[in-house]
PDB file of N, CA, C and O in Angstrom:
ATOM      1  N   MET A   1       0.854  -1.178   0.000  1.00  0.00           N
ATOM      2  CA  MET A   1       0.000   0.000   0.000  1.00  0.00           C
ATOM      3  C   MET A   1       0.898   1.239   0.000  1.00  0.00           C
ATOM      4  O   MET A   1       1.831   1.312   0.799  1.00  0.00           O
ATOM      5  N   PRO A   2       0.632   2.239  -0.899  1.00  0.00           N
ATOM      6  CA  PRO A   2       1.482   3.420  -0.964  1.00  0.00           C
ATOM      7  C   PRO A   2       1.369   4.249   0.301  1.00  0.00           C
ATOM      8  O   PRO A   2       0.300   4.364   0.902  1.00  0.00           O
ATOM      9  N   LYS A   3       2.477   4.811   0.682  1.00  0.00           N
ATOM     10  CA  LYS A   3       2.522   5.664   1.858  1.00  0.00           C
ATOM     11  C   LYS A   3       1.943   7.034   1.507  1.00  0.00           C
ATOM     12  O   LYS A   3       2.231   7.588   0.446  1.00  0.00           O
ATOM     13  N   ALA A   4       1.135   7.562   2.399  1.00  0.00           N
ATOM     14  CA  ALA A   4       0.542   8.893   2.190  1.00  0.00           C
ATOM     15  C   ALA A   4       1.648   9.940   2.275  1.00  0.00           C
ATOM     16  O   ALA A   4       2.634   9.751   2.988  1.00  0.00           O
ATOM     17  N   PRO A   5       1.484  11.053   1.542  1.00  0.00           N
ATOM     18  CA  PRO A   5       2.498  12.104   1.608  1.00  0.00           C
ATOM     19  C   PRO A   5       2.606  12.653   3.025  1.00  0.00           C
ATOM     20  O   PRO A   5       1.633  12.674   3.779  1.00  0.00           O
ATOM     21  N   THR A   6       3.790  13.089   3.360  1.00  0.00           N
ATOM     22  CA  THR A   6       3.999  13.686   4.664  1.00  0.00           C
ATOM     23  C   THR A   6       3.278  15.021   4.729  1.00  0.00           C
ATOM     24  O   THR A   6       3.024  15.635   3.692  1.00  0.00           O
ATOM     25  N   PRO A   7       2.943  15.480   5.927  1.00  0.00           N
ATOM     26  CA  PRO A   7       2.262  16.781   6.023  1.00  0.00           C
ATOM     27  C   PRO A   7       3.042  17.903   5.354  1.00  0.00           C
ATOM     28  O   PRO A   7       2.441  18.792   4.751  1.00  0.00           O
ATOM     29  N   SER A   8       4.377  17.880   5.449  1.00  0.00           N
ATOM     30  CA  SER A   8       5.155  18.947   4.823  1.00  0.00           C
ATOM     31  C   SER A   8       5.048  18.889   3.299  1.00  0.00           C
ATOM     32  O   SER A   8       5.032  19.930   2.641  1.00  0.00           O
ATOM     33  N   ALA A   9       4.974  17.684   2.733  1.00  0.00           N
ATOM     34  CA  ALA A   9       4.815  17.551   1.287  1.00  0.00           C
ATOM     35  C   ALA A   9       3.459  18.087   0.859  1.00  0.00           C
ATOM     36  O   ALA A   9       3.356  18.799  -0.141  1.00  0.00           O
ATOM     37  N   LYS A  10       2.425  17.751   1.607  1.00  0.00           N
ATOM     38  CA  LYS A  10       1.090  18.232   1.275  1.00  0.00           C
ATOM     39  C   LYS A  10       1.017  19.742   1.431  1.00  0.00           C
ATOM     40  O   LYS A  10       0.405  20.418   0.604  1.00  0.00           O
ATOM     41  N   ALA A  11       1.623  20.276   2.462  1.00  0.00           N
ATOM     42  CA  ALA A  11       1.604  21.722   2.681  1.00  0.00           C
ATOM     43  C   ALA A  11       2.283  22.462   1.538  1.00  0.00           C
ATOM     44  O   ALA A  11       1.795  23.499   1.090  1.00  0.00           O
ATOM     45  N   GLN A  12       3.410  21.933   1.065  1.00  0.00           N
ATOM     46  CA  GLN A  12       4.113  22.597  -0.035  1.00  0.00           C
ATOM     47  C   GLN A  12       3.284  22.531  -1.310  1.00  0.00           C
ATOM     48  O   GLN A  12       3.246  23.502  -2.065  1.00  0.00           O
ATOM     49  N   ALA A  13       2.619  21.403  -1.568  1.00  0.00           N
ATOM     50  CA  ALA A  13       1.810  21.260  -2.774  1.00  0.00           C
ATOM     51  C   ALA A  13       0.615  22.200  -2.746  1.00  0.00           C
ATOM     52  O   ALA A  13       0.128  22.620  -3.796  1.00  0.00           O
ATOM     53  N   ASP A  14       0.132  22.539  -1.529  1.00  0.00           N
ATOM     54  CA  ASP A  14      -1.040  23.396  -1.392  1.00  0.00           C
ATOM     55  C   ASP A  14      -0.679  24.865  -1.210  1.00  0.00           C
ATOM     56  O   ASP A  14      -1.541  25.665  -0.846  1.00  0.00           O
ATOM     57  N   GLN A  15       0.575  25.237  -1.454  1.00  0.00           N
ATOM     58  CA  GLN A  15       0.983  26.633  -1.325  1.00  0.00           C
ATOM     59  C   GLN A  15       0.067  27.501  -2.175  1.00  0.00           C
ATOM     60  O   GLN A  15      -0.568  27.037  -3.122  1.00  0.00           O
ATOM     61  N   THR A  16       0.021  28.762  -1.809  1.00  0.00           N
ATOM     62  CA  THR A  16      -0.768  29.677  -2.610  1.00  0.00           C
ATOM     63  C   THR A  16      -0.221  29.708  -4.031  1.00  0.00           C
ATOM     64  O   THR A  16       0.974  29.528  -4.266  1.00  0.00           O
ATOM     65  N   LEU A  17      -1.114  29.937  -4.951  1.00  0.00           N
ATOM     66  CA  LEU A  17      -0.732  29.953  -6.355  1.00  0.00           C
ATOM     67  C   LEU A  17      -0.147  31.308  -6.716  1.00  0.00           C
ATOM     68  O   LEU A  17      -0.427  32.305  -6.050  1.00  0.00           O
ATOM     69  N   PRO A  18       0.664  31.351  -7.765  1.00  0.00           N
ATOM     70  CA  PRO A  18       1.279  32.616  -8.185  1.00  0.00           C
ATOM     71  C   PRO A  18       0.227  33.660  -8.561  1.00  0.00           C
ATOM     72  O   PRO A  18      -0.933  33.336  -8.814  1.00  0.00           O
ATOM     73  N   ALA A  19       0.652  34.890  -8.589  1.00  0.00           N
ATOM     74  CA  ALA A  19      -0.244  35.999  -8.914  1.00  0.00           C
ATOM     75  C   ALA A  19      -0.563  36.056 -10.400  1.00  0.00           C
ATOM     76  O   ALA A  19      -1.575  36.636 -10.795  1.00  0.00           O
ATOM     77  N   SER A  20       0.284  35.466 -11.220  1.00  0.00           N
ATOM     78  CA  SER A  20       0.062  35.572 -12.661  1.00  0.00           C
ATOM     79  C   SER A  20       0.401  34.267 -13.374  1.00  0.00           C
ATOM     80  O   SER A  20       1.074  33.389 -12.833  1.00  0.00           O
ATOM     81  N   TYR A  21      -0.085  34.175 -14.590  1.00  0.00           N
ATOM     82  CA  TYR A  21       0.214  33.032 -15.454  1.00  0.00           C
ATOM     83  C   TYR A  21       1.716  32.924 -15.691  1.00  0.00           C
ATOM     84  O   TYR A  21       2.284  31.833 -15.653  1.00  0.00           O
ATOM     85  N   GLU A  22       2.351  34.064 -15.935  1.00  0.00           N
ATOM     86  CA  GLU A  22       3.789  34.073 -16.229  1.00  0.00           C
ATOM     87  C   GLU A  22       4.611  33.556 -15.043  1.00  0.00           C
ATOM     88  O   GLU A  22       5.580  32.820 -15.228  1.00  0.00           O
ATOM     89  N   GLU A  23       4.219  33.944 -13.831  1.00  0.00           N
ATOM     90  CA  GLU A  23       4.920  33.450 -12.648  1.00  0.00           C
ATOM     91  C   GLU A  23       4.740  31.936 -12.503  1.00  0.00           C
ATOM     92  O   GLU A  23       5.675  31.227 -12.130  1.00  0.00           O
ATOM     93  N   ALA A  24       3.546  31.452 -12.798  1.00  0.00           N
ATOM     94  CA  ALA A  24       3.280  30.015 -12.713  1.00  0.00           C
ATOM     95  C   ALA A  24       4.125  29.248 -13.721  1.00  0.00           C
ATOM     96  O   ALA A  24       4.683  28.200 -13.397  1.00  0.00           O
ATOM     97  N   VAL A  25       4.222  29.765 -14.934  1.00  0.00           N
ATOM     98  CA  VAL A  25       5.034  29.103 -15.965  1.00  0.00           C
ATOM     99  C   VAL A  25       6.501  29.086 -15.560  1.00  0.00           C
ATOM    100  O   VAL A  25       7.188  28.081 -15.743  1.00  0.00           O
ATOM    101  N   GLN A  26       6.976  30.187 -15.014  1.00  0.00           N
ATOM    102  CA  GLN A  26       8.373  30.254 -14.580  1.00  0.00           C
ATOM    103  C   GLN A  26       8.644  29.224 -13.478  1.00  0.00           C
ATOM    104  O   GLN A  26       9.663  28.534 -13.506  1.00  0.00           O
ATOM    105  N   GLU A  27       7.734  29.126 -12.513  1.00  0.00           N
ATOM    106  CA  GLU A  27       7.921  28.148 -11.444  1.00  0.00           C
ATOM    107  C   GLU A  27       7.842  26.723 -11.991  1.00  0.00           C
ATOM    108  O   GLU A  27       8.596  25.851 -11.559  1.00  0.00           O
ATOM    109  N   LEU A  28       6.928  26.484 -12.945  1.00  0.00           N
ATOM    110  CA  LEU A  28       6.838  25.168 -13.570  1.00  0.00           C
ATOM    111  C   LEU A  28       8.144  24.795 -14.263  1.00  0.00           C
ATOM    112  O   LEU A  28       8.600  23.657 -14.161  1.00  0.00           O
ATOM    113  N   GLU A  29       8.741  25.742 -14.960  1.00  0.00           N
ATOM    114  CA  GLU A  29      10.016  25.483 -15.636  1.00  0.00           C
ATOM    115  C   GLU A  29      11.109  25.122 -14.633  1.00  0.00           C
ATOM    116  O   GLU A  29      11.915  24.226 -14.885  1.00  0.00           O
ATOM    117  N   GLN A  30      11.134  25.815 -13.504  1.00  0.00           N
ATOM    118  CA  GLN A  30      12.124  25.516 -12.467  1.00  0.00           C
ATOM    119  C   GLN A  30      11.894  24.118 -11.878  1.00  0.00           C
ATOM    120  O   GLN A  30      12.841  23.361 -11.669  1.00  0.00           O
ATOM    121  N   LEU A  31      10.633  23.791 -11.616  1.00  0.00           N
ATOM    122  CA  LEU A  31      10.307  22.469 -11.086  1.00  0.00           C
ATOM    123  C   LEU A  31      10.695  21.376 -12.072  1.00  0.00           C
ATOM    124  O   LEU A  31      11.246  20.346 -11.683  1.00  0.00           O
ATOM    125  N   LEU A  32      10.409  21.600 -13.328  1.00  0.00           N
ATOM    126  CA  LEU A  32      10.734  20.614 -14.354  1.00  0.00           C
ATOM    127  C   LEU A  32      12.237  20.364 -14.418  1.00  0.00           C
ATOM    128  O   LEU A  32      12.674  19.220 -14.548  1.00  0.00           O
ATOM    129  N   ALA A  33      13.018  21.422 -14.329  1.00  0.00           N
ATOM    130  CA  ALA A  33      14.474  21.261 -14.346  1.00  0.00           C
ATOM    131  C   ALA A  33      14.937  20.423 -13.162  1.00  0.00           C
ATOM    132  O   ALA A  33      15.812  19.569 -13.307  1.00  0.00           O
ATOM    133  N   LYS A  34      14.355  20.663 -11.995  1.00  0.00           N
ATOM    134  CA  LYS A  34      14.713  19.875 -10.814  1.00  0.00           C
ATOM    135  C   LYS A  34      14.311  18.412 -10.980  1.00  0.00           C
ATOM    136  O   LYS A  34      15.073  17.507 -10.641  1.00  0.00           O
ATOM    137  N   LEU A  35      13.095  18.189 -11.511  1.00  0.00           N
ATOM    138  CA  LEU A  35      12.625  16.818 -11.698  1.00  0.00           C
ATOM    139  C   LEU A  35      13.483  16.069 -12.712  1.00  0.00           C
ATOM    140  O   LEU A  35      13.801  14.895 -12.521  1.00  0.00           O
ATOM    141  N   GLU A  36      13.851  16.752 -13.787  1.00  0.00           N
ATOM    142  CA  GLU A  36      14.646  16.114 -14.835  1.00  0.00           C
ATOM    143  C   GLU A  36      16.096  15.877 -14.423  1.00  0.00           C
ATOM    144  O   GLU A  36      16.790  15.068 -15.039  1.00  0.00           O
ATOM    145  N   SER A  37      16.556  16.574 -13.389  1.00  0.00           N
ATOM    146  CA  SER A  37      17.950  16.420 -12.964  1.00  0.00           C
ATOM    147  C   SER A  37      18.234  15.025 -12.427  1.00  0.00           C
ATOM    148  O   SER A  37      19.368  14.551 -12.485  1.00  0.00           O
ATOM    149  N   GLY A  38      17.207  14.372 -11.906  1.00  0.00           N
ATOM    150  CA  GLY A  38      17.398  13.043 -11.344  1.00  0.00           C
ATOM    151  C   GLY A  38      18.124  13.049 -10.016  1.00  0.00           C
ATOM    152  O   GLY A  38      18.547  11.991  -9.549  1.00  0.00           O
ATOM    153  N   GLN A  39      18.280  14.191  -9.399  1.00  0.00           N
ATOM    154  CA  GLN A  39      19.041  14.310  -8.159  1.00  0.00           C
ATOM    155  C   GLN A  39      18.175  14.475  -6.915  1.00  0.00           C
ATOM    156  O   GLN A  39      18.709  14.625  -5.816  1.00  0.00           O
ATOM    157  N   LEU A  40      16.848  14.451  -7.061  1.00  0.00           N
ATOM    158  CA  LEU A  40      15.972  14.666  -5.917  1.00  0.00           C
ATOM    159  C   LEU A  40      15.630  13.355  -5.228  1.00  0.00           C
ATOM    160  O   LEU A  40      15.426  12.337  -5.890  1.00  0.00           O
ATOM    161  N   PRO A  41      15.566  13.377  -3.889  1.00  0.00           N
ATOM    162  CA  PRO A  41      15.085  12.197  -3.180  1.00  0.00           C
ATOM    163  C   PRO A  41      13.617  11.940  -3.516  1.00  0.00           C
ATOM    164  O   PRO A  41      12.910  12.844  -3.963  1.00  0.00           O
ATOM    165  N   LEU A  42      13.170  10.726  -3.304  1.00  0.00           N
ATOM    166  CA  LEU A  42      11.819  10.314  -3.690  1.00  0.00           C
ATOM    167  C   LEU A  42      10.740  11.192  -3.073  1.00  0.00           C
ATOM    168  O   LEU A  42       9.798  11.571  -3.769  1.00  0.00           O
ATOM    169  N   ASP A  43      10.846  11.526  -1.793  1.00  0.00           N
ATOM    170  CA  ASP A  43       9.811  12.350  -1.170  1.00  0.00           C
ATOM    171  C   ASP A  43       9.747  13.746  -1.782  1.00  0.00           C
ATOM    172  O   ASP A  43       8.668  14.330  -1.883  1.00  0.00           O
ATOM    173  N   GLN A  44      10.883  14.278  -2.187  1.00  0.00           N
ATOM    174  CA  GLN A  44      10.881  15.590  -2.848  1.00  0.00           C
ATOM    175  C   GLN A  44      10.322  15.487  -4.269  1.00  0.00           C
ATOM    176  O   GLN A  44       9.702  16.431  -4.758  1.00  0.00           O
ATOM    177  N   LEU A  45      10.533  14.359  -4.930  1.00  0.00           N
ATOM    178  CA  LEU A  45       9.942  14.162  -6.253  1.00  0.00           C
ATOM    179  C   LEU A  45       8.426  14.263  -6.172  1.00  0.00           C
ATOM    180  O   LEU A  45       7.795  14.932  -6.991  1.00  0.00           O
ATOM    181  N   LEU A  46       7.852  13.602  -5.191  1.00  0.00           N
ATOM    182  CA  LEU A  46       6.404  13.630  -5.023  1.00  0.00           C
ATOM    183  C   LEU A  46       5.916  15.043  -4.734  1.00  0.00           C
ATOM    184  O   LEU A  46       4.926  15.492  -5.312  1.00  0.00           O
ATOM    185  N   THR A  47       6.607  15.740  -3.845  1.00  0.00           N
ATOM    186  CA  THR A  47       6.228  17.105  -3.494  1.00  0.00           C
ATOM    187  C   THR A  47       6.295  18.026  -4.709  1.00  0.00           C
ATOM    188  O   THR A  47       5.377  18.810  -4.950  1.00  0.00           O
ATOM    189  N   HIS A  48       7.372  17.931  -5.464  1.00  0.00           N
ATOM    190  CA  HIS A  48       7.525  18.771  -6.653  1.00  0.00           C
ATOM    191  C   HIS A  48       6.485  18.413  -7.713  1.00  0.00           C
ATOM    192  O   HIS A  48       5.955  19.295  -8.388  1.00  0.00           O
ATOM    193  N   TYR A  49       6.196  17.133  -7.857  1.00  0.00           N
ATOM    194  CA  TYR A  49       5.182  16.711  -8.825  1.00  0.00           C
ATOM    195  C   TYR A  49       3.811  17.273  -8.445  1.00  0.00           C
ATOM    196  O   TYR A  49       3.074  17.757  -9.304  1.00  0.00           O
ATOM    197  N   GLN A  50       3.476  17.206  -7.164  1.00  0.00           N
ATOM    198  CA  GLN A  50       2.186  17.729  -6.706  1.00  0.00           C
ATOM    199  C   GLN A  50       2.094  19.232  -6.934  1.00  0.00           C
ATOM    200  O   GLN A  50       1.056  19.733  -7.366  1.00  0.00           O
ATOM    201  N   ARG A  51       3.160  19.945  -6.649  1.00  0.00           N
ATOM    202  CA  ARG A  51       3.176  21.393  -6.866  1.00  0.00           C
ATOM    203  C   ARG A  51       3.030  21.701  -8.357  1.00  0.00           C
ATOM    204  O   ARG A  51       2.298  22.613  -8.743  1.00  0.00           O
ATOM    205  N   GLY A  52       3.728  20.936  -9.183  1.00  0.00           N
ATOM    206  CA  GLY A  52       3.623  21.125 -10.624  1.00  0.00           C
ATOM    207  C   GLY A  52       2.211  20.887 -11.129  1.00  0.00           C
ATOM    208  O   GLY A  52       1.726  21.616 -11.994  1.00  0.00           O
ATOM    209  N   ALA A  53       1.547  19.868 -10.592  1.00  0.00           N
ATOM    210  CA  ALA A  53       0.166  19.588 -10.996  1.00  0.00           C
ATOM    211  C   ALA A  53      -0.746  20.756 -10.618  1.00  0.00           C
ATOM    212  O   ALA A  53      -1.635  21.121 -11.387  1.00  0.00           O
ATOM    213  N   SER A  54      -0.533  21.340  -9.446  1.00  0.00           N
ATOM    214  CA  SER A  54      -1.329  22.500  -9.033  1.00  0.00           C
ATOM    215  C   SER A  54      -1.080  23.696  -9.949  1.00  0.00           C
ATOM    216  O   SER A  54      -2.015  24.393 -10.344  1.00  0.00           O
ATOM    217  N   LEU A  55       0.182  23.924 -10.280  1.00  0.00           N
ATOM    218  CA  LEU A  55       0.523  25.041 -11.167  1.00  0.00           C
ATOM    219  C   LEU A  55      -0.035  24.830 -12.571  1.00  0.00           C
ATOM    220  O   LEU A  55      -0.505  25.773 -13.207  1.00  0.00           O
ATOM    221  N   LEU A  56       0.018  23.597 -13.046  1.00  0.00           N
ATOM    222  CA  LEU A  56      -0.510  23.293 -14.371  1.00  0.00           C
ATOM    223  C   LEU A  56      -2.018  23.535 -14.422  1.00  0.00           C
ATOM    224  O   LEU A  56      -2.528  24.093 -15.393  1.00  0.00           O
ATOM    225  N   ALA A  57      -2.723  23.117 -13.385  1.00  0.00           N
ATOM    226  CA  ALA A  57      -4.173  23.362 -13.321  1.00  0.00           C
ATOM    227  C   ALA A  57      -4.455  24.862 -13.309  1.00  0.00           C
ATOM    228  O   ALA A  57      -5.381  25.324 -13.976  1.00  0.00           O
ATOM    229  N   PHE A  58      -3.665  25.621 -12.556  1.00  0.00           N
ATOM    230  CA  PHE A  58      -3.817  27.074 -12.510  1.00  0.00           C
ATOM    231  C   PHE A  58      -3.634  27.679 -13.904  1.00  0.00           C
ATOM    232  O   PHE A  58      -4.429  28.515 -14.334  1.00  0.00           O
ATOM    233  N   CYS A  59      -2.585  27.252 -14.603  1.00  0.00           N
ATOM    234  CA  CYS A  59      -2.316  27.781 -15.947  1.00  0.00           C
ATOM    235  C   CYS A  59      -3.444  27.441 -16.915  1.00  0.00           C
ATOM    236  O   CYS A  59      -3.862  28.284 -17.708  1.00  0.00           O
ATOM    237  N   ARG A  60      -3.931  26.223 -16.851  1.00  0.00           N
ATOM    238  CA  ARG A  60      -5.035  25.825 -17.740  1.00  0.00           C
ATOM    239  C   ARG A  60      -6.286  26.651 -17.462  1.00  0.00           C
ATOM    240  O   ARG A  60      -6.980  27.061 -18.393  1.00  0.00           O
ATOM    241  N   GLU A  61      -6.576  26.896 -16.184  1.00  0.00           N
ATOM    242  CA  GLU A  61      -7.744  27.712 -15.833  1.00  0.00           C
ATOM    243  C   GLU A  61      -7.592  29.137 -16.358  1.00  0.00           C
ATOM    244  O   GLU A  61      -8.543  29.711 -16.887  1.00  0.00           O
ATOM    245  N   ARG A  62      -6.400  29.703 -16.213  1.00  0.00           N
ATOM    246  CA  ARG A  62      -6.165  31.067 -16.700  1.00  0.00           C
ATOM    247  C   ARG A  62      -6.320  31.138 -18.217  1.00  0.00           C
ATOM    248  O   ARG A  62      -6.938  32.069 -18.734  1.00  0.00           O
ATOM    249  N   LEU A  63      -5.761  30.161 -18.933  1.00  0.00           N
ATOM    250  CA  LEU A  63      -5.883  30.143 -20.390  1.00  0.00           C
ATOM    251  C   LEU A  63      -7.334  30.024 -20.821  1.00  0.00           C
ATOM    252  O   LEU A  63      -7.763  30.701 -21.755  1.00  0.00           O
ATOM    253  N   THR A  64      -8.088  29.174 -20.152  1.00  0.00           N
ATOM    254  CA  THR A  64      -9.508  29.011 -20.481  1.00  0.00           C
ATOM    255  C   THR A  64     -10.266  30.310 -20.238  1.00  0.00           C
ATOM    256  O   THR A  64     -11.112  30.695 -21.044  1.00  0.00           O
ATOM    257  N   ALA A  65      -9.969  30.984 -19.134  1.00  0.00           N
ATOM    258  CA  ALA A  65     -10.640  32.254 -18.837  1.00  0.00           C
ATOM    259  C   ALA A  65     -10.342  33.296 -19.905  1.00  0.00           C
ATOM    260  O   ALA A  65     -11.239  34.023 -20.330  1.00  0.00           O
ATOM    261  N   ILE A  66      -9.095  33.373 -20.338  1.00  0.00           N
ATOM    262  CA  ILE A  66      -8.721  34.340 -21.380  1.00  0.00           C
ATOM    263  C   ILE A  66      -9.384  33.979 -22.702  1.00  0.00           C
ATOM    264  O   ILE A  66      -9.881  34.859 -23.405  1.00  0.00           O
ATOM    265  N   GLU A  67      -9.397  32.692 -23.048  1.00  0.00           N
ATOM    266  CA  GLU A  67     -10.060  32.255 -24.284  1.00  0.00           C
ATOM    267  C   GLU A  67     -11.537  32.626 -24.255  1.00  0.00           C
ATOM    268  O   GLU A  67     -12.086  33.052 -25.271  1.00  0.00           O
ATOM    269  N   ASN A  68     -12.185  32.471 -23.106  1.00  0.00           N
ATOM    270  CA  ASN A  68     -13.600  32.831 -22.984  1.00  0.00           C
ATOM    271  C   ASN A  68     -13.804  34.331 -23.167  1.00  0.00           C
ATOM    272  O   ASN A  68     -14.759  34.757 -23.816  1.00  0.00           O
ATOM    273  N   GLN A  69     -12.907  35.127 -22.597  1.00  0.00           N
ATOM    274  CA  GLN A  69     -13.014  36.580 -22.756  1.00  0.00           C
ATOM    275  C   GLN A  69     -12.832  36.979 -24.214  1.00  0.00           C
ATOM    276  O   GLN A  69     -13.544  37.850 -24.712  1.00  0.00           O
ATOM    277  N   ILE A  70     -11.895  36.357 -24.892  1.00  0.00           N
ATOM    278  CA  ILE A  70     -11.665  36.649 -26.311  1.00  0.00           C
ATOM    279  C   ILE A  70     -12.885  36.268 -27.135  1.00  0.00           C
ATOM    280  O   ILE A  70     -13.271  36.999 -28.047  1.00  0.00           O
ATOM    281  N   SER A  71     -13.493  35.135 -26.821  1.00  0.00           N
ATOM    282  CA  SER A  71     -14.694  34.712 -27.548  1.00  0.00           C
ATOM    283  C   SER A  71     -15.814  35.724 -27.391  1.00  0.00           C
ATOM    284  O   SER A  71     -16.514  36.034 -28.356  1.00  0.00           O
ATOM    285  N   VAL A  72     -15.989  36.240 -26.183  1.00  0.00           N
ATOM    286  CA  VAL A  72     -17.033  37.241 -25.940  1.00  0.00           C
ATOM    287  C   VAL A  72     -16.753  38.487 -26.759  1.00  0.00           C
ATOM    288  O   VAL A  72     -17.658  39.057 -27.368  1.00  0.00           O
ATOM    289  N   LEU A  73     -15.492  38.907 -26.771  1.00  0.00           N
ATOM    290  CA  LEU A  73     -15.144  40.101 -27.542  1.00  0.00           C
ATOM    291  C   LEU A  73     -15.323  39.864 -29.041  1.00  0.00           C
ATOM    292  O   LEU A  73     -15.813  40.742 -29.752  1.00  0.00           O
ATOM    293  N   ASP A  74     -14.935  38.695 -29.521  1.00  0.00           N
ATOM    294  CA  ASP A  74     -15.091  38.384 -30.944  1.00  0.00           C
ATOM    295  C   ASP A  74     -16.550  38.392 -31.363  1.00  0.00           C
ATOM    296  O   ASP A  74     -16.874  38.811 -32.474  1.00  0.00           O
ATOM    297  N   GLU A  75     -17.427  37.936 -30.493  1.00  0.00           N
ATOM    298  CA  GLU A  75     -18.860  37.892 -30.814  1.00  0.00           C
ATOM    299  C   GLU A  75     -19.514  39.256 -30.666  1.00  0.00           C
ATOM    300  O   GLU A  75     -20.602  39.490 -31.191  1.00  0.00           O
ATOM    301  N   GLY A  76     -18.857  40.144 -29.957  1.00  0.00           N
ATOM    302  CA  GLY A  76     -19.462  41.452 -29.682  1.00  0.00           C
ATOM    303  C   GLY A  76     -18.937  42.555 -30.558  1.00  0.00           C
ATOM    304  O   GLY A  76     -19.349  42.699 -31.709  1.00  0.00           O
ATOM    305  N   THR A  77     -18.038  43.328 -30.019  1.00  0.00           N
ATOM    306  CA  THR A  77     -17.670  44.589 -30.648  1.00  0.00           C
ATOM    307  C   THR A  77     -16.480  44.501 -31.595  1.00  0.00           C
ATOM    308  O   THR A  77     -16.324  45.373 -32.449  1.00  0.00           O
ATOM    309  N   LEU A  78     -15.657  43.506 -31.476  1.00  0.00           N
ATOM    310  CA  LEU A  78     -14.461  43.457 -32.322  1.00  0.00           C
ATOM    311  C   LEU A  78     -14.778  42.903 -33.715  1.00  0.00           C
ATOM    312  O   LEU A  78     -15.604  42.004 -33.871  1.00  0.00           O
ATOM    313  N   LYS A  79     -14.124  43.441 -34.681  1.00  0.00           N
ATOM    314  CA  LYS A  79     -14.246  42.957 -36.064  1.00  0.00           C
ATOM    315  C   LYS A  79     -12.935  42.283 -36.457  1.00  0.00           C
ATOM    316  O   LYS A  79     -11.877  42.673 -35.963  1.00  0.00           O
ATOM    317  N   PRO A  80     -12.983  41.290 -37.325  1.00  0.00           N
ATOM    318  CA  PRO A  80     -11.739  40.626 -37.748  1.00  0.00           C
ATOM    319  C   PRO A  80     -10.792  41.630 -38.391  1.00  0.00           C
ATOM    320  O   PRO A  80     -11.215  42.521 -39.127  1.00  0.00           O
ATOM    321  N   TRP A  81      -9.525  41.474 -38.106  1.00  0.00           N
ATOM    322  CA  TRP A  81      -8.500  42.325 -38.680  1.00  0.00           C
ATOM    323  C   TRP A  81      -8.091  41.726 -40.016  1.00  0.00           C
ATOM    324  O   TRP A  81      -7.781  40.537 -40.089  1.00  0.00           O
ATOM    325  N   ASP A  82      -8.086  42.531 -41.076  1.00  0.00           N
ATOM    326  CA  ASP A  82      -7.773  42.015 -42.403  1.00  0.00           C
ATOM    327  C   ASP A  82      -6.294  42.172 -42.757  1.00  0.00           C
ATOM    328  O   ASP A  82      -5.866  41.726 -43.821  1.00  0.00           O
ATOM    329  N   GLY A  83      -5.513  42.796 -41.883  1.00  0.00           N
ATOM    330  CA  GLY A  83      -4.080  42.919 -42.105  1.00  0.00           C
ATOM    331  C   GLY A  83      -3.679  43.998 -43.108  1.00  0.00           C
ATOM    332  O   GLY A  83      -2.489  44.150 -43.385  1.00  0.00           O
ATOM    333  N   ALA A  84      -4.617  44.741 -43.652  1.00  0.00           N
ATOM    334  CA  ALA A  84      -4.301  45.782 -44.631  1.00  0.00           C
ATOM    335  C   ALA A  84      -4.005  47.092 -43.973  1.00  0.00           C
ATOM    336  O   ALA A  84      -3.720  48.075 -44.656  1.00  0.00           O
TER     337      ALA A  84
END
């Protein structure tokens, strides 16, 4: 049976999310570099993976919100740009 994450691992994964999409992407890139290094102990791998999953969900939500706003604008007042 898998061992449950330690309270410190869960606490780190539940940290507050970044203020912006760009900050989340930057933190994701840093986490990915650490994960790919192969130098982290197993418990830190889990913690970093959980944090990355939270950041990824945050980024997806932000992108969806922006896409929805663009759709509203496209249907309303904006006209297609013809590039001329």
